C-alpha positions in Angstrom: -26.5 16.8 15.5 -26.6 12.9 16.0 -23.8 10.7 14.6 -24.9 9.3 10.9 -26.0 5.7 11.3 -23.0 3.0 11.1 -23.3 1.1 7.6 -21.1 -1.2 5.2 -20.6 -0.7 1.7 -18.3 -1.7 -1.2 -16.0 0.9 -2.1 -15.2 2.4 -5.3 -12.8 5.3 -6.4 -14.7 8.0 -5.1 -13.1 6.4 -1.7 -9.7 5.8 -3.0 -8.1 8.9 -1.1 -10.0 8.2 2.1 -8.8 4.9 2.1 -5.4 5.8 1.6 -5.3 8.2 4.5 -6.7 5.1 6.7 -4.2 2.5 5.1 -1.4 5.1 5.8 -2.3 5.6 9.5 0.6 3.9 11.5 0.5 0.4 13.0 1.1 0.4 16.5 4.2 -1.5 17.6 7.9 -1.4 18.5 8.8 -0.4 14.9 5.7 1.7 13.5 4.9 1.4 10.1 2.9 3.2 7.7 1.4 1.2 4.1 1.3 3.6 1.3 -0.2 3.0 -2.2 0.3 4.3 -5.8 -1.5 5.4 -7.8 -4.5 4.9 -5.6 -5.3 2.2 -2.9 -7.9 0.5 -5.3 -5.6 0.3 -8.4 -2.8 -1.0 -6.0 -4.4 -4.1 -4.9 -4.6 -5.8 -8.5 -1.9 -8.1 -7.5 -4.3 -9.6 -4.6 -6.4 -11.6 -7.1 -8.6 -11.5 -10.0 -11.5 -10.0 -8.4 -10.6 -7.6 -5.2 -13.7 -6.1 -2.8 -13.1 -3.5 -0.6 -15.4 -3.3 2.3 -15.8 -0.1 4.2 -17.6 0.6 7.6 -18.2 4.1 7.7 -20.4 7.0 9.7 -21.2 9.4 6.8 -18.1 10.3 5.5 -15.8 8.9 8.1 -14.2 5.5 7.6 -14.2 3.3 10.9 -12.8 0.3 9.1 -11.9 -1.6 6.3 -11.1 -4.8 5.1 -10.5 -6.7 1.6 -11.8 -9.8 0.1 -9.9 -11.2 -3.1 -10.6 -14.4 -5.1 -7.9 -15.9 -7.3 -7.2 -19.3 -8.7 -5.1 -21.3 -6.5 -3.9 -25.2 -6.4 -6.1 -27.1 -4.0 -5.2 -31.1 -3.9 -3.4 -30.6 -7.1 -6.2 -28.9 -9.0 -7.0 -25.2 -10.0 -9.7 -23.8 -7.6 -11.3 -20.4 -7.3 -10.2 -19.6 -3.4 -10.8 -16.7 -1.2 -8.4 -14.4 1.1 -9.6 -12.0 3.9 -7.0 -9.6 4.4 -6.3 -5.4 5.0 -8.6 -5.6 8.2 -8.0 -2.1 9.9 -10.6 -0.9 12.5 -10.1 2.6 13.9 -10.1 1.9 18.0 -13.2 3.9 18.4 -15.3 1.7 16.5 -14.1 -1.6 17.8 -17.3 -3.2 19.5 -19.2 -6.4 19.0 -21.9 -5.0 17.4 -20.1 -3.4 14.6 -17.7 -6.8 14.3 -21.2 -8.6 13.6 -22.5 -6.2 11.0 -19.5 -6.3 9.3 -19.6 -10.2 8.6 -23.1 -10.3 7.9 -22.1 -7.6 5.1 -19.4 -10.1 4.1 -21.6 -13.3 4.3 -23.8 -11.2 1.7 -20.6 -10.8 -0.6 -19.9 -14.6 -0.3 -23.6 -15.7 -1.2 -23.4 -13.5 -4.1 -20.0 -15.2 -5.3 -19.5 -18.3 -3.3 -16.0 -20.0 -3.2 -15.0 -22.8 -0.8 -13.2 -21.1 1.6 -11.0 -18.4 2.5 -7.5 -18.2 4.0 -6.1 -15.4 6.3 -3.3 -14.4 8.7 -3.5 -13.1 12.2 -0.3 -11.9 14.0 1.0 -14.6 16.3 1.0 -12.3 19.0 -2.4 -10.8 18.8 -4.1 -13.2 21.1 -7.2 -10.9 21.8 -8.1 -10.6 17.9 -7.3 -14.5 17.5 -9.7 -15.4 20.8 -12.4 -13.6 19.2 -12.1 -14.8 15.5 -11.8 -18.4 17.0 -15.0 -17.9 19.2 -17.3 -17.8 16.6 -19.7 -15.1 17.9 -21.3 -12.3 16.2 -21.9 -14.8 13.3 -18.4 -15.1 12.3 -17.1 -17.9 10.1 -15.4 -20.5 11.5 -11.6 -19.9 11.9 -9.6 -23.0 12.0 -6.0 -22.6 12.6 -3.5 -24.4 10.2 -0.1 -23.5 11.8 2.8 -21.0 11.7 3.5 -18.7 8.5 6.6 -16.7 9.0 7.9 -13.8 7.0 11.6 -13.8 6.7 13.6 -10.5 6.4 16.8 -10.6 5.0 19.4 -8.2 4.4 21.3 -7.9 1.0 24.9 -9.4 1.0 27.6 -8.8 -1.8 28.3 -11.8 -3.6 28.5 -13.6 -6.7 25.5 -15.6 -8.3 26.2 -18.8 -6.8 27.3 -22.0 -9.4 24.1 -22.9 -11.4 22.3 -19.9 -10.4 21.3 -17.7 -13.5 18.8 -14.5 -14.4 15.9 -16.0 -16.4 15.6 -14.2 -20.1 12.8 -14.4 -22.4 13.4 -17.5 -24.0 12.6 -19.2 -20.6 9.1 -18.1 -19.9 7.4 -21.4 -21.1 10.0 -23.4 -18.7 9.7 -21.3 -15.9 5.9 -21.3 -15.7 6.2 -25.0 -16.5 8.1 -25.0 -12.9 5.5 -22.8 -11.3 2.6 -25.5 -12.2 5.0 -28.4 -11.3 5.8 -27.3 -7.7 2.5 -25.3 -7.0 0.2 -28.7 -7.5 2.4 -29.9 -4.2 1.3 -27.0 -2.5 -2.2 -25.7 -1.0 -2.8 -22.6 -2.1 -0.1 -21.8 -4.3 -1.5 -19.4 -7.0 -2.3 -20.7 -10.3 -0.3 -18.3 -12.8 -0.1 -18.1 -16.9 2.5 -16.4 -19.1 0.4 -14.3 -20.5 -0.1 -12.4 -17.2 3.5 -10.9 -17.2 3.2 -7.0 -17.9 -0.5 -7.1 -16.7 -1.8 -5.4 -13.4 -2.3 -9.1 -12.1 1.7 -9.4 -11.8 2.3 -5.6 -11.7 6.1 -4.8 -11.8 6.9 -8.4 -12.3 9.0 -9.5 -15.8 10.6 -12.7 -16.5 14.2 -11.4 -16.2 13.2 -10.5 -12.3 13.7 -14.6 -12.3 16.3 -16.5 -10.9 16.8 -20.0 -12.2 18.5 -23.0 -10.9 20.2 -25.2 -13.2 22.2 -27.9 -13.5 23.4 -30.2 -16.9 20.7 -28.2 -19.0 17.6 -29.4 -16.4 16.1 -26.5 -14.4 15.9 -27.5 -10.7 13.7 -24.2 -9.4 13.2 -20.4 -9.8 12.5 -17.6 -7.1 11.8 -14.3 -8.5 12.8 -10.8 -6.8 9.3 -8.8 -6.9 9.8 -5.0 -6.9 6.6 -3.7 -5.7 7.7 -0.3 -4.4 6.1 1.4 -7.6 2.5 0.5 -6.3 2.9 -0.2 -2.8 5.0 1.0 -0.2 6.1 0.6 3.5 7.7 3.7 5.1 9.2 3.5 8.9 7.3 6.5 10.9 9.1 5.8 14.6 10.0 3.4 17.0 8.7 2.9 20.3 10.3 2.5 23.7 14.2 2.3 23.9 14.5 1.2 20.2 13.7 5.5 19.9 17.5 6.0 21.0 18.9 2.3 20.8 18.5 2.0 16.9 22.0 4.1 16.1 24.0 2.0 18.6 22.3 -1.4 17.5 22.5 -1.0 13.8 26.4 -1.3 13.5 25.9 -5.0 15.6 23.1 -5.6 13.3 25.2 -5.3 10.3 27.8 -6.9 11.5 25.7 -9.9 12.2 24.4 -10.0 8.4 20.6 -8.4 9.8 18.6 -5.7 8.2 19.6 -2.2 9.6 17.2 -0.2 11.4 16.4 2.7 9.1 15.8 6.3 10.3 12.2 7.5 10.7 10.6 8.5 7.7 12.4 6.2 5.9 10.4 4.8 2.7 11.5 0.9 2.6 13.4 -0.1 -0.7 12.6 -3.8 -0.2 12.3 -6.5 -2.9 9.7 -9.8 -2.6 11.2 -13.1 -3.0 8.2 -14.5 -4.7 6.8 -17.9 -6.3 9.5 -20.2 -5.1 9.5 -23.5 -6.9 11.7 -26.5 -6.5 9.8 -29.4 -7.7 12.3 -31.5 -5.8 11.9 -29.8 -2.7 16.0 -29.6 -2.4 16.6 -27.0 0.3 20.0 -26.5 -0.7 18.3 -25.4 -4.3 16.2 -23.2 -2.4 19.3 -21.8 -0.6 21.3 -21.0 -3.9 18.2 -19.0 -5.1 17.8 -16.8 -1.8 21.5 -16.4 -2.0 21.2 -14.8 -5.7 18.5 -12.4 -4.6 20.4 -11.6 -1.7 23.2 -10.5 -3.9 20.7 -8.7 -6.1 19.7 -6.6 -3.0 22.9 -5.7 -1.7 23.5 -4.5 -5.8 20.5 -2.6 -6.0 21.3 -1.0 -2.5 17.6 -1.6 -1.1 17.2 -2.2 2.7 16.0 -5.7 2.6 14.6 -9.2 1.2 11.3 -10.7 2.3 10.2 -14.0 1.9 7.0 -16.0 3.6 7.2 -19.4 4.3 4.6 -21.8 6.1 6.3 -24.1 8.7 5.4 -27.2 7.3 6.9 -26.3 3.6 10.3 -28.4 3.4 11.8 -25.3 2.0 11.7 -23.4 5.1 15.1 -25.3 6.0 16.6 -23.3 3.5 16.3 -20.3 5.5 18.7 -21.9 8.5 21.8 -20.7 7.2 20.7 -17.0 6.6 20.3 -14.4 9.3 16.9 -12.8 9.5 14.5 -11.3 11.4 11.4 -13.5 11.5 7.6 -12.4 12.0 5.3 -14.8 13.0 1.1 -15.0 12.1 -1.2 -18.0 12.3 -2.7 -19.2 9.0 -6.5 -19.8 9.1 -8.8 -21.5 7.3 -12.0 -19.7 7.1 -15.4 -20.8 5.8 -19.1 -20.8 7.0 -20.0 -24.0 5.4 -18.0 -27.2 5.3 -15.3 -25.4 7.5 -13.6 -28.7 8.7 -13.4 -30.1 5.6 -11.7 -27.0 3.8 -9.4 -26.7 6.9 -8.2 -30.3 6.5 -6.8 -29.5 3.3 -4.5 -26.9 5.2 -3.7 -29.0 7.9 -1.0 -32.0 8.3 0.2 -33.5 6.1 -0.6 -31.3 3.5 2.3 -28.0 2.7 0.1 -24.9 2.7 1.6 -22.0 0.7 0.7 -18.2 0.8 2.6 -15.9 -1.8 3.8 -12.8 0.3 3.9 -10.5 -2.7 -0.1 -11.4 -3.2 -1.2 -10.6 0.2 
């Protein structure tokens, strides 16, 4: 019996269970991690943007790969603009081919032409040189991928400590002030999400409330804010195993990691109770203010017995200096600006001297 023709389409809820199975397949690496979604794969994507499209490549009922195109309002040159993000790419090894890639991007371009945006952002693991070479080649009808620098995810352990002086939790009376901070600081970043107070409690900011924000305050003036976003209720990482020497070194390493202030390596099968450090906004770009906010979230991480705290920043962000005092595991990716037309002009907005921003909790 011949294999059904390979084709692409947008996924609907009928695909949800199969999408979850593909997404939950462990990602190869030294630490093998599976991604789980609740109450379902499609519902969990609401935080990615105002509109999310899941592209499925399949032979009949068998999913060969998937990718997500999302759009949302972000600041660009100080003004709200609707931009895109490309993420969630998963391709099974048996389906990796130039022809399949070309057909997938042809389908993606149709979606773009039906709903155009100035361009897209995406990240690729820095060490994945093979994927980066293909994407940068422009072959197979791919859009232009322009490298815009390093985006680093910092993974920190919690630390039992009181809140630093001048740091306090936000309350209901602070809603307008917090969103004014996000607007003021966001306009100075390329790609910072445009958000409104009424989005709290909606699927757009699922699981995030005003009391999840910490505020930096001095003499009654707010200097910055940072949210601790618990996303484990709708998407979660599970460690399924370790490769190489880590399989037997892990128990021996953990005491040394803990002594150095680094996150421990949990046993296989552990669902990670992590916290996202989200929406870092310090209008004055003072790294000390940002560091105090991070210390406050580390204290919450420890108090709630969470495995770790995650924060993502671009290398050109002045607030990245706030991470220097903290022991952290760093995962580096390359940020790309992607476009079919006007790629150089779009990419220029994310290259020096501009400061790009990607919200880790919305990727």
